[in-house]
C-alpha positions in Angstrom: 36.9 35.0 89.0 37.9 36.0 85.6 34.6 36.2 84.3 33.1 38.0 87.4 36.5 40.8 86.5 35.2 40.9 82.7 31.6 41.3 83.5 32.8 44.3 85.9 35.0 45.9 83.6 32.2 45.6 80.6 29.6 47.0 83.5 32.1 49.8 84.3 32.9 50.6 80.3 29.0 50.7 79.8 28.3 52.9 82.4 31.1 55.5 82.2 29.1 57.3 79.2 25.9 57.7 81.2 28.4 59.2 83.7 28.8 62.6 81.8 24.9 62.7 80.8 23.4 65.2 83.5 19.6 64.8 84.2 17.5 68.3 84.4 18.5 69.8 88.0 15.8 70.5 90.5 14.3 73.7 89.0 14.3 72.3 85.4 12.5 69.3 87.0 10.0 71.4 88.9 9.3 73.4 85.5 8.7 70.0 83.5 6.3 69.4 85.9 4.4 73.0 85.9 4.6 72.8 81.7 2.8 69.4 81.8 0.3 70.8 84.4 -0.3 73.6 82.1 -0.4 71.4 79.3 -3.2 69.4 80.6 -5.0 72.7 81.7 -4.6 74.1 78.0 -6.1 70.9 76.6 -9.2 70.9 79.0 -9.6 74.6 78.2 -9.7 73.3 74.5 -12.6 71.1 75.2 -14.8 73.7 77.5 -17.0 76.3 76.8 -17.9 79.8 78.0 -16.9 80.7 81.2 -15.4 77.6 82.2 -12.8 78.3 79.6 -12.4 81.4 80.0 -11.6 80.7 83.8 -9.3 77.8 82.5 -7.7 80.1 79.9 -6.9 82.5 82.8 -5.0 80.1 85.3 -3.5 78.7 82.1 -2.4 82.0 81.6 -0.9 82.3 84.9 1.0 79.4 85.0 2.8 80.1 82.0 3.5 83.8 83.6 5.0 81.6 86.8 7.2 79.3 84.9 8.5 82.0 82.6 9.3 83.4 86.0 11.3 80.6 86.9 12.9 80.1 83.6 14.2 84.1 84.1 15.8 82.9 87.3 17.1 79.3 86.5 20.7 79.3 86.2 23.2 76.8 85.5 25.9 75.3 88.6 29.0 77.2 88.4 30.9 74.1 89.0 29.4 72.4 85.5 31.7 71.0 83.2 31.4 72.3 79.7 29.4 69.0 78.5 27.3 69.5 81.4 26.5 73.4 80.9 25.5 72.3 77.1 23.2 69.4 78.5 21.6 71.9 80.9 21.0 74.7 78.1 19.8 71.9 75.9 17.1 70.9 78.7 16.3 75.0 79.0 15.8 75.4 75.4 13.3 72.5 75.2 11.8 74.2 77.9 11.5 77.1 76.4 10.3 75.6 73.3 7.2 73.8 74.8 6.4 76.9 76.3 6.2 78.8 73.2 4.2 75.8 71.8 1.7 76.6 74.6 1.3 80.0 74.3 0.8 79.5 70.3 -2.1 77.2 71.2 -3.5 79.8 73.6 -3.3 82.5 71.1 -4.9 80.5 68.5 -7.6 79.5 70.9 -8.5 83.7 71.5 -8.2 84.3 68.0 -10.7 81.8 67.2 -13.1 83.5 69.4 -13.1 81.3 72.5 -10.4 82.9 74.6 -10.3 85.6 76.8 -13.7 87.6 75.6 -13.6 89.9 79.0 -10.0 90.6 79.3 -9.9 93.4 76.7 -6.6 92.6 75.6 -7.6 92.1 71.7 -10.4 93.8 71.7 -10.5 96.3 68.9 -7.2 95.4 67.3 -7.2 95.3 63.9 -10.3 98.2 63.3 -10.0 101.4 62.4 
């Protein structure tokens, strides 16, 4: 009986520090999944060429715009404790970093001439 009580208390002591740790909320989980999907699309676009690459780049840009809109709407729950709020903000910042990395990858592809040839956004820049 004493061993059972000791084991139970030890388990509780180990679990308590984890109780304050919050996992990403549903909105963040959805954004994480979208970021992973967008990363796969960007990787596929890097391996493709011509019209297929342009199509994949357009799809990736659309995915990024949708994720950005979701990120802007995302808000921490009002009932969060300060520590939970900090963890939520840390996760949000991590997601923003991932998005920035993907946008930079997209930008590099476009600058190397492998991007959005017909999009017009970069055409003529730097010329006088």
